[in-house]
C-alpha positions in Angstrom: -110.7 -119.3 93.2 -110.8 -122.9 91.5 -114.1 -123.3 90.6 -113.8 -119.7 88.9 -111.0 -119.8 87.2 -112.5 -123.4 85.9 -115.7 -122.1 84.9 -114.3 -118.7 82.9 -110.9 -120.4 81.1 -112.7 -123.2 79.1 -115.6 -121.3 78.0 -114.1 -119.0 77.3 -112.1 -120.6 75.0 -114.7 -122.4 73.7 -116.5 -119.3 72.6 -113.8 -118.4 70.5 -113.3 -121.9 68.9 -116.3 -122.5 68.4 -118.0 -119.0 66.7 -115.1 -118.4 64.3 -115.0 -120.3 61.1 -112.9 -123.5 61.2 -110.2 -121.7 58.8 -109.4 -118.9 60.9 -110.0 -121.6 64.2 -105.9 -121.3 65.1 -106.4 -117.5 64.9 -109.0 -116.9 67.3 -107.6 -119.3 69.5 -104.2 -117.8 69.3 -105.8 -114.2 70.4 -107.2 -116.2 73.3 -104.0 -117.5 74.1 -102.1 -113.8 73.6 -104.4 -112.3 76.0 -103.4 -114.8 78.5 -99.8 -114.1 78.0 -100.6 -110.3 78.8 -102.9 -111.5 81.5 -99.4 -113.2 83.1 -97.7 -109.9 82.5 -100.0 -107.5 84.4 -100.8 -110.3 86.9 -97.2 -111.0 88.2 -96.4 -107.1 87.7 -99.3 -106.2 89.6 -98.0 -108.8 92.4 -94.9 -107.1 92.8 -96.3 -103.6 92.9 -98.7 -104.9 95.3 -95.9 -106.0 97.7 -93.8 -102.9 97.1 -97.0 -100.4 98.1 -97.8 -102.2 101.4 -94.8 -104.6 102.5 -93.8 -108.2 101.6 -95.6 -108.7 105.5 -98.9 -107.8 103.8 -99.0 -110.4 100.5 -102.4 -111.2 101.7 -103.3 -107.7 99.8 -102.6 -109.9 96.6 -105.8 -111.6 96.2 -107.4 -108.4 96.4 -106.8 -107.8 93.0 -108.9 -110.9 91.1 -112.4 -108.9 93.2 -112.6 -105.7 90.3 -111.6 -107.9 87.6 -114.6 -110.7 88.7 -116.9 -107.5 89.2 -115.8 -106.8 85.3 -116.6 -109.6 83.9 -119.6 -110.3 85.6 -121.2 -106.8 84.5 -119.7 -107.0 80.9 -120.8 -110.9 80.4 -124.3 -109.8 81.0 -124.2 -106.4 78.9 -122.1 -107.9 75.6 -122.0 -111.5 75.6 -124.6 -113.5 73.8 -126.0 -116.3 76.0 -125.5 -119.7 73.5 -126.4 -122.8 74.5 -127.8 -126.0 72.9 -131.6 -126.1 73.3 -131.7 -129.6 71.9 -129.9 -131.3 74.7 -132.3 -131.4 77.3 -130.3 -134.6 79.1 -130.0 -134.7 82.7 -127.0 -133.2 84.7 -124.8 -136.1 85.5 -124.5 -135.3 89.1 -122.9 -138.4 90.1 -120.5 -138.2 87.5 -119.8 -134.8 88.6 -119.2 -136.1 92.1 -117.4 -139.2 91.5 -115.3 -137.3 89.4 -114.2 -134.5 92.2 -113.3 -137.0 94.7 -111.3 -139.0 92.3 -109.3 -135.7 91.0 -109.1 -134.6 94.7 -108.0 -137.7 95.9 -105.2 -138.1 93.0 -103.8 -134.7 93.6 -103.8 -134.9 97.3 -101.8 -137.9 97.0 -99.8 -137.4 94.3 -98.8 -133.4 96.6 -97.5 -135.7 99.1 -95.3 -137.8 97.2 -91.1 -137.5 97.3 -90.5 -138.3 93.7 -87.0 -138.8 95.4 -87.8 -141.0 98.2 -90.6 -142.9 95.8 -90.6 -146.3 97.9 -90.6 -144.8 101.1 -93.5 -142.0 100.7 -96.1 -144.1 98.8 -95.9 -146.4 101.3 -97.1 -143.1 104.0 -100.4 -142.4 105.3 -100.5 -139.1 103.0 -100.2 -141.0 100.1 -101.5 -144.4 99.0 -104.6 -144.3 101.3 -105.4 -141.4 98.4 -104.1 -143.1 95.6 -106.2 -146.1 96.4 -109.6 -143.8 96.5 -108.8 -142.9 93.2 -107.7 -146.1 91.6 -111.0 -148.0 93.5 -112.9 -145.2 91.7 -112.0 -145.7 88.1 -114.6 -148.3 87.5 -117.2 -146.6 89.5 -116.5 -143.7 87.3 -116.7 -145.5 84.0 -119.8 -147.5 85.4 -121.8 -144.2 85.7 -120.5 -142.3 82.7 -121.6 -145.2 80.4 -125.3 -144.9 81.7 -125.3 -140.9 81.8 -127.5 -139.3 79.3 -124.8 -136.4 79.2 -121.4 -137.6 80.5 -119.4 -135.0 82.1 -116.6 -137.2 80.6 -117.0 -138.3 77.5 -115.2 -142.2 77.6 -114.3 -141.9 73.7 -112.1 -139.1 74.7 -109.7 -142.1 76.2 -110.2 -144.6 73.3 -109.7 -141.9 70.4 -106.2 -141.8 69.6 -106.0 -138.3 68.6 -108.2 -136.9 71.6 -105.9 -139.3 73.7 -102.3 -137.9 72.7 -103.7 -134.4 72.6 -104.7 -134.9 76.2 -101.2 -136.1 77.3 -99.8 -133.3 75.6 -101.8 -130.6 77.6 -100.6 -132.8 80.9 -97.2 -131.7 79.6 -97.5 -128.2 78.4 -99.2 -127.9 82.2 -95.7 -129.2 83.1 -94.1 -126.4 81.2 -96.3 -123.6 82.5 -95.6 -124.2 86.3 -91.8 -123.5 85.4 -93.4 -119.6 85.4 -93.8 -119.5 89.4 -89.8 -119.7 89.7 -89.0 -117.1 87.4 -89.1 -114.5 89.7 -87.3 -116.1 92.1 -84.5 -117.0 90.1 -84.3 -113.5 88.5 -84.3 -111.9 92.3 -81.0 -114.7 93.0 -79.2 -114.0 89.5 -79.6 -110.3 89.8 -79.6 -109.8 93.5 -82.9 -108.1 93.2 -84.9 -107.5 96.5 -87.5 -110.0 97.5 -91.0 -109.4 95.6 -89.5 -107.2 92.8 -88.5 -110.5 90.3 -92.6 -110.6 89.5 -91.8 -107.3 87.0 -89.4 -110.0 84.9 -91.9 -112.2 84.5 -92.9 -109.5 82.0 -90.8 -110.9 79.4 -91.9 -114.1 79.8 -95.5 -112.5 79.1 -94.6 -110.7 76.5 -93.1 -112.8 74.3 -96.1 -115.2 75.1 -98.7 -112.8 74.3 -96.6 -112.3 71.0 -96.3 -116.1 70.7 -99.9 -117.3 71.2 -101.1 -115.2 68.4 -98.5 -115.9 66.1 -98.6 -119.6 66.5 -102.1 -119.8 66.0 -102.0 -118.0 62.6 -99.7 -120.6 61.3 -101.8 -123.4 62.6 -104.3 -122.3 60.3 -101.7 -122.9 57.6 -99.4 -125.7 58.9 -101.5 -127.4 61.2 -100.3 -127.8 65.3 -98.1 -131.0 65.1 -95.4 -128.5 63.5 -96.2 -125.1 65.5 -96.3 -127.6 69.2 -93.3 -129.1 68.0 -91.8 -126.0 67.7 -93.0 -124.3 71.1 -91.9 -126.9 72.8 -88.4 -126.7 71.3 -88.3 -123.2 72.2 -88.8 -124.1 75.8 -86.1 -126.9 75.6 -83.9 -124.0 74.2 -85.2 -121.7 77.1 -84.5 -123.7 79.9 -81.1 -124.7 78.8 -80.3 -121.0 78.3 -81.0 -120.9 81.9 -79.2 -123.8 83.0 -75.9 -123.4 81.7 -75.7 -119.6 80.2 -77.8 -117.3 82.8 -76.8 -119.2 86.2 -73.0 -119.2 84.8 -73.0 -115.5 83.5 -75.8 -114.3 85.7 -77.0 -110.3 84.0 -79.5 -108.8 82.9 -79.6 -109.8 79.8 -78.7 -113.1 79.7 -82.0 -113.6 82.2 -83.7 -111.5 79.5 -82.7 -114.0 76.6 -83.7 -116.6 79.1 -87.7 -115.6 79.5 -87.4 -114.3 76.0 -87.1 -117.9 74.7 -89.2 -119.8 77.6 -91.8 -117.1 76.8 -92.1 -117.9 73.3 -92.2 -121.6 73.8 -95.0 -121.0 76.2 -97.2 -118.9 73.4 -97.0 -122.1 71.2 -97.8 -124.6 73.5 -99.5 -122.9 75.9 -102.9 -123.7 74.8 -103.7 -122.8 71.2 -102.3 -126.5 69.6 -103.8 -128.4 72.0 -106.9 -126.6 72.1 -107.3 -126.7 68.0 -106.4 -130.2 68.2 -109.1 -130.9 70.5 -111.9 -128.9 69.3 -110.7 -130.5 65.7 -111.9 -134.0 66.7 -114.5 -133.7 68.6 -118.2 -132.8 67.9 -118.8 -129.0 67.9 -122.0 -129.4 70.6 -119.4 -130.9 72.9 -116.7 -128.3 72.6 -117.5 -126.8 76.4 -117.1 -130.4 78.0 -114.0 -131.2 75.7 -112.3 -128.2 76.6 -113.0 -128.4 80.0 -111.3 -132.1 80.2 -108.4 -130.4 78.3 -108.5 -128.2 81.4 -108.6 -130.8 83.5 -105.6 -132.7 82.4 -103.6 -129.6 82.4 -104.6 -129.1 85.9 -103.4 -132.1 86.8 -99.7 -131.3 85.5 -99.9 -128.0 86.9 -100.7 -129.7 90.2 -98.0 -132.6 90.1 -94.7 -130.3 88.6 -94.3 -128.1 91.4 -93.9 -131.2 93.7 -91.6 -132.5 91.4 -89.8 -129.3 90.8 -89.6 -128.4 94.7 -87.5 -132.1 95.4 -85.7 -131.0 93.1 -85.1 -127.4 94.6 -84.8 -129.2 98.2 -82.2 -132.0 97.0 -79.9 -129.7 95.9 -80.4 -127.5 98.9 -79.4 -131.0 101.3 -76.6 -131.3 99.0 -75.7 -127.4 99.1 -75.4 -127.5 102.8 -72.9 -130.1 102.8 -70.6 -128.5 99.6 -70.6 -125.2 101.9 -69.5 -126.6 105.0 -66.9 -128.9 102.8 -65.3 -125.1 101.6 -65.1 -123.6 105.2 -61.8 -123.6 107.0 -61.1 -126.5 109.2 -58.8 -123.9 110.8 -56.9 -120.6 110.4 -52.9 -119.6 110.9 -52.5 -117.0 112.1 -49.2 -115.1 112.1 -46.6 -115.4 114.8 -47.1 -112.8 117.9 -44.2 -110.8 118.5 -41.9 -111.2 121.2 -43.4 -114.2 122.2 -40.3 -116.3 123.4 -39.1 -113.0 125.3 -42.3 -112.6 127.2 -42.3 -116.3 128.1 -38.8 -116.3 129.6 -39.5 -112.9 131.6 -42.4 -115.1 133.2 -39.9 -118.5 133.8 -37.2 -116.1 135.1 -39.9 -114.3 137.6 -41.3 -117.7 138.6 -37.7 -119.1 139.7 -37.0 -116.0 141.6 -37.8 -117.3 145.6 -39.1 -113.5 146.4 -41.8 -113.8 143.1 -42.5 -117.2 143.3 -45.3 -117.4 145.7 -46.7 -114.3 144.4 -46.8 -116.2 141.3 -47.4 -119.5 142.1 -50.9 -119.7 141.1 -50.6 -117.7 137.7 -51.8 -119.4 134.4 -50.0 -118.4 131.8 -51.2 -119.4 128.3 -49.4 -120.5 125.4 -49.1 -118.1 123.5 -47.0 -120.0 120.8 -50.0 -122.6 120.4 -52.3 -119.9 119.3 -50.8 -119.2 116.1 -53.1 -122.1 115.1 -57.2 -121.6 115.4 -59.2 -124.9 114.8 -62.9 -124.1 113.6 -65.5 -126.2 114.6 -69.0 -125.9 112.8 -70.6 -129.0 114.0 -73.8 -129.5 115.8 -71.8 -130.3 118.8 -69.4 -127.1 119.0 -69.7 -125.0 122.0 -69.3 -122.1 119.6 -71.9 -119.5 119.4 -72.4 -117.0 116.4 -72.3 -113.5 117.8 -75.9 -112.1 118.2 -75.2 -109.1 115.1 -74.0 -111.7 112.7 -77.2 -114.1 112.9 -79.5 -110.9 113.1 -77.7 -110.2 109.5 -77.7 -113.5 108.2 -81.3 -113.7 109.3 -82.4 -110.2 107.9 -80.4 -110.9 104.5 -82.3 -110.4 101.7 -80.6 -112.7 99.1 -79.5 -115.9 99.9 
């Protein structure tokens, strides 16, 4: 999946960015971003539709959606697309650079994936983190050595010495962080609106719709005002959408507040998702290196999208741990029951019967519970408690759809 997507996205973007004249480049890249936004709509909605049709247990069917799409791309690509290529460049493919870069990125992403950002020191010392980060660090000088001697380096080292390109790469990594917030939208919507599992994907339509609108608009505005102002506006919208969902939607969950939050976030995505940074990258690199430049941009964005879930899931895990103790603190420790009627009369009658010589022998082994003490029931939910949850209540909690 990654190899396929890695081939499609940079090539499609570069084709648009280089075949249009510079004064219309922003509009062209904006159209590409708009298509990505629309694709997000159909992707999330198709996923929810498949879950509705076949059931959540058959979630694997979601992956079949890629087969007709890929076949369509192959057929139409051969039939319609012009096979543009650099006929002057006959340099050898940088095989060793590709190999070392692949190992570096795999090691980095795997190490970061296992990193616990809330227990940073302890997690760095684990065997699932530091060996891979060491491999990444050790291969950096090797990669630089290879690239300096390669005829056609897979990543030009000039990208990291040019201030404008370096800033563009950093912004692309940040945009990858922002984009990955999308993966929590369905669950967020389901929890806020108490929807059934799997149906939250339909709410991504709002996000994708505004991203699809924002991307071409941002491209048109970039041609007039340049990428910096547009990028700043996009990040401002993303921040506004996140703050709105944090402080308004969660406090007053409704379809309206969910839609407003997603609309702001979608607009922010449309203005940051790719158009400005792609424009900046193409503006600062040689046209003959457009594919390589955008591939590098896609690579650093992928690093952001890989690291972001680890951090976000860490937040959720820590919040869940805090929520458990908070919920336990809210549970009652004891319940005061109303007084049982005739407790004194019943107790006095039994005591009288036991004092009767004729009944004393028959009632000597009889133990009468202290009915007065049953007015207070103590509740112990600790692990060492002998309390057992009724099976029907346990089943109900295990099968509940929204927690």
